[in-house]
N, C-alpha and C positions, 0 to 999 in steps of 0.2 A: 410441083408436088407440095402440098401443105405440110408444114412441120409445126411441132409444138415446142415452145421455148419457155423456160423459166427465167424471168428477169429478177435478179436479186440485187438489192441496193442497201447502203447504209444511210443513217440520218443525214450525213453531210451532203449526200446527193440531192436531197430535197424532200419536201413533204409528199405524201401520197397524192394530194390534190395537184401539186405542181407537176409531178411525174405523169399523172393521169392525163393532164392537159397536153403534155408533149406526146405521149403514146397515142392519144386519140387522133392526132393529126399526122402521124408518121405514115408515109406512103407504103412502107414495107410491112406494116401491121394490118392484117385482115380483120382481126377481132381480138379481144382480150377480156380478162376478168381477174378479180382478186378476191381472196377470202382469208389471207394470212398477212400479218405485218411484214413489211419490207420485201414484198414479192408480187409479181404479176405473172399470170399465165398468158402467153402471147401465141397467136396463130399467124404464121407467115409462110410465104413461098420463097423467101429469101434466106440467105445464109446468116449465121451469127455475126460475121464481120460486116455484112451489109446493114443489119439492124444496128450494130454498134456505131458504124459510120454515120448513119442518119441521126441516131440519137445524139451522138457527140456534136454534130453540126448544129442541132437545135438547142442543146443543153450546155455544151462545153464539157470540160473535164474537171468536174468537182465531185468529191466523194469517191466512193468505190462502188462499182457495179459490174455485173456480168450477165451475158445472155448464154444460157446453157440449153442445148437441144435435149428434149426428153424423148426417150425411146420407148419401146414396148416393155422394157424391163423396168417396171415401176410398181410400187405398192405403197399403201399407207392409209391413213384415216382422213378422208377428204369428204367434202359435201357432194351429194349426188350430181349437182350441176357442174361441179369441177370435174368429176370423173367423166361426165358426158362430153365436156369440152376436150379433155385430154384424149379420150378415145375416138371421138368423132370429128375433131378439128373444126368444130363449129359450136356456137352457143345452142343450148337446149331450147327448142321452140316453146313458146309460152302456151300453156294449156288452155 
C-alpha cells in the first residue's frame, strides 16, 4: 500500500540538490516532490525505517533528518500539485 511521507532535514544534511540526487535513486521511493525549504514529500510502499535505512546507506549519518508518515489528518496552505500528490499518492498528470 502506498504511503505519504514528509522528509525533513537541516542544512548539515546537505543541499537540496544533493538530497534530490539521493532520493531520486532510492529503490524505496516511488515518486517525490518539493515546494518548501528543507522538506520533500515522498511516496513509498515501504516503512519509515526502510526509507531511513536506504537513505542512510547512500548518504551516511550527517545532519538531522526524519521521515514522517502523513495521514489523512492534514490541513494547510499548499500548492494544488502538492495536495494532489498527498491525496492521490501520485504526481498530478500533466495537462
